[in-house]
Structures are given as structure tokens and as C-alpha cells.
N, C-alpha and C positions, 0 to 999 in steps of 0.2 A: 504494500500500500504506500509506504513512504517513498520507495524508489520509483515506482511507476506513476504515482499520482501527486503526492504531496510535494516532493522535491521539484518536479517540472513546473507545477503550478506556482510554487513560491518563487522560483528563479524567474519565471516568465512575468510574474506580477510585480516583484519587488527588486529584481536584479540582485538578489542576495540569497545565499544558501539558507536552507531552513534552520540549520544549526546556529546561525547568528542573526536571523531575522526577528523582527518584533511579531510575536504571536498575535497581539491585539490588532496590529495593522493588517496582518495577513488574514485574520478572520473577518475583518471589516471588508477587505477587498473581495474575499470569497462570497460574503453575503451580498454585496452589491452586484457581483458578476453572475452568481448562480441562482440567486433567489429574489431577483428584482423584476420578474415578469418575463414574458415572451420576448426573445431576442437579446436579453441582457448579456448572454454568454456567447453571442455570435462572434466568430473570428473572421475578420475581413482582411484579405491579402490584396494589396493593390497590384494591378498589372502595368502600372506606369510608375515613374519615379515618385518619391515622396514630395519632391518639389512640385511636380505637375499635379499630384493628387490633392495637395493642401494649399500651400502659399500662392502658387501661380493663379488658380481660379479666384482666390480672394483678392489678389492684386488686380486682376482684370475687372472684377466686380466693383472694387473701390474706385478705380480710375473711371469706370463708366458712370459712376455716381458723382463724379466731380471731386473726389478726394485728392489732396496734394500729398503724394507719396515720395519720400526721399530715402532711397536705398543707399547702403554703404555710407551713411551719414552718422558720424559719431557724436553723441551728446556728451558734453564735458561737465555740465553742471545744471542742477535744477534747484530753484529757490522759491520760497513763498513770497509773494508781493501783494500789495493792496489790490483786491479784486480778482485774485487768481494766482497763477504760477508763472515764473519766468524759466524758460528752457533756453540755455545759452543767452542769446540776445533778443529772444522773442517772447511775448507774453501770451498766455492762453488761460481760458477759464478753468480747465481741468487737465490733469495729466494721468495717464494710465501707464504704470511702469511694468512692462512685460518683457523681461530679459532674463538671462541666466542669473544664478544667485550671486556670482562674483561681480558681474556688471551692475546688478541692482544694488549691491552693497556699496559699490564705488559711487554710484550716482546719488544714493540716498544718505551717504555718510554725514552730510552737514545738516540734514533735516530730520533724520531718524537714526541717531548714532547707536542706540542700543540694539535696534532691529538690525542695523547694518553689521554690527559686530557678530551677531548670531548667524546671519546669512553668510558672511565671509568665512566663518569658521566651520561650515558644513564639510564633513569628510565625504569623499566621493568613491564610488566603485567603478572600476574600469570595465569596458567591454572590448573584446577583440573579435574581429570578423575575418575569417580566413576564406578567401575565394579560391576555389579549385575548379578545374575543368576536366571532364572525362567525355571525349567525343561521343555524341549520340546517346549519352546516358539519360534516362528518364526515370525519376523516382515514382513510386506508386501514388504519392500525394505531393502537392506543392510544398508542404511543410511537414517535417517529421521530428518527433522528440527522440533524443538519443540518451543513452545511459552514460552519465558523466561521473568520473571519480578522479583519483589522483593521477591516473594514467591516461584517462580519456577526457580531454578538455571541454569539448562542445556539448551543449545541452540541446541544441536545435540545428537542423539543416534545412535550408530553403532551396528548392529546385527553381533557380532563377529562369531556367529555360521555359518553365510553364507560366512564368509571370512577365513575359515580354522581353527577356534577355536572350542571348544566343543559346541554342540547345546544348545541354551538357554542362552549363555553368551552375555551380552550387555555392551557397554561402553558409559556412559553418560559424555559428554564433556562440561565443564564450562569454557568458555573463558573470558578474562578480569575479573578474579575472585577475585579482591581485596576485595570486600565486604564480600565474602564468606570465604576467608582466615581469615578475621577478626572475622567472626562469629564462626569459629571453625569447626573441622571435624564432630563432632556429629550433629550439627545443619545442616550442609551441606548435610550429608547423609540422615537425616530425611526428609529434604525438597525435595531432589532428589527422594527418594523412593515414597513420596506422589505424586510428579509430574509424575513419571513413572506409578503409578497405575491409575492416572486420564487420562493420555494421551494414554497409551498403553493397557488399561484394556482388550479390546476385543482379544488381541493376547497373553496375559499372561496365563501361565498354572501353577497354584499353587502359592506359596509364592515367594517373591523376597528376595534373600539372597545376602548381600553385601560380595563380595569376596576380593576386594582390593580397596584402595583409593590412588591415586598418585597425589601429589601436587608439581607442578613445579613453584617455586616462581620467578625464573628468566627465564621464558619460552621465552619471546620475548621482545625486546625494543618496547616502545609504543609512542615515540615521533618522529616527523619528524626532521631530522637534516641535516645540510650541513657541509661537511668536506672539508676544503680548501687544496690546494697544499702546500707541504712543501719540501724545499730542505735540504737534509741531508749532512753535511760535517763533516768529522772526523778530528783528529789532524793532519793528513798528507795531508789535503786539498783534499781528495778524495771525490767527491760529487756524489750523486745519487739523481735523482728527483723522488719522490714518485708520482705515478699517481694520479691526482686530479680529482674528479668527484663529482657531487651532489649525495648524498646518502639519499634517502627517505626511512627510515627504519620503517616498521610496523611489520615485522616478521623476524625471524631468525631460520635457521635450527638447529636441536637439535641432540644430540648424541655425542659420543666420537670422539675426533679428534686425 
């Protein structure tokens, strides 16, 4: 039960092995995913890139609605002013800060120092993705769970050939990969290739060729945190109350903001 169900679900949901994950957070995720009505546990795999699946359509819709989008534009400072907020040298009625924890901590340091210190101190769990190609190989499903242990790094493999990529391309995902980051790329690739041959042998066609290895050392925060409310007041006594909520963070979206 633990090997075949609990461990894969925990790693998939929290990017953390069950031995070190928060049981409270895990149970909450399971309740939301499995007992929240029809469709709550549906698994959707995109046949296009994540950029085309999510941000690109949003970008097109916002531009069509007349929004002013500034990509690759770094914000250096945000401050409270009379009647709203100042972002660098421009004033706005409101600001939504939607960035990585480190960037959010940097931007909010002067207006919410306590919150920023918590966000900046979040520990992270890395993810390694090893891309391999086996000509004409087709797995029985676009995504398969694998048995992972000290010798077998990957918990999941995606048949990218069934998801719009060249036939035979597979992505082996290693979540919570601290030990494998320490072991090094060469050891990780060797262990993943051996695992692939053992687990996927009947579906492989020819040799396995490593095409790319992606290591994201700051993929997701791995600790459960609570962020308190904080009232921000500038020198002119203009105050804004930052919304306070309990944040149970085990994963964070990736990509450019």
C-alpha cells in the first residue's frame, strides 16, 4: 500500500517523500483531490507546451482586452503612497504580487519585513528531469508511476511522444531530488537509465540515449509555513492591510513571471 499508493501520491502532490512530508498537509491534499466531487481527481496531461497551455492564451486574452503587458520587465521597488501604491516610478490603485517566494520577499522587504523574512527563508526541494530517447518506443500510457528507492531515482515517466513531442522521447521525473543532486548528474543519469531498462524493457526499441538533463534546485518550497497578517504604514501614515491567511506550501508554480 505504501509503495504502490501512498508514496507516489505524496511525491506527486507535495514533491516530498512520505517519510519527511507533513501528514496534515498530505491528508488535506488527498481530501481535496479524492473526495471533492466528480472530476476533482482528474489528471490532465497537456499535448502542447506549458507555455502554450497556460500563459500564452492568457497573454492573448489580456492584450485583446486592452491590457498593457510588459514582459521581461523587472520591478525594483514597491511602496505605499497616498491613494495607492507606487511601483518603481508609476502609481497604481492596487498591486497584486504574484512571483516566486524569493522575488516576492525582495520586493516586499520594505513594506512587509516580517513576511519577507519568512518567505526568503523557505527551504526548497529540487526536481531533476532526465530526457531519454528510444527510437519508436511507445509506452502503454502517456504517464507511468515507477518504483523509486535509493537505486532507482525516478518516480514518474512521461511518454512525450504521445503528448506532441517526437516519438520515443521520454521524460523521467525525480522529485524531492536532494540526494541525487548531491550524487551528481553522471550518477543520476546512470541510475535512471538502469531503472528505465528494468522497468520499461518490454516497450523499449533499441538503445536509450540521454538527450537532456534539467535540474531545478529551487523547484518548490518543501516546508509547511504560516504567514501572519501585517499592517503596512509609510511615513505619511498611509496604511494598507496585507491579506493574512494560512499558507501551507508544498509546491509552487514555475516559469517566468
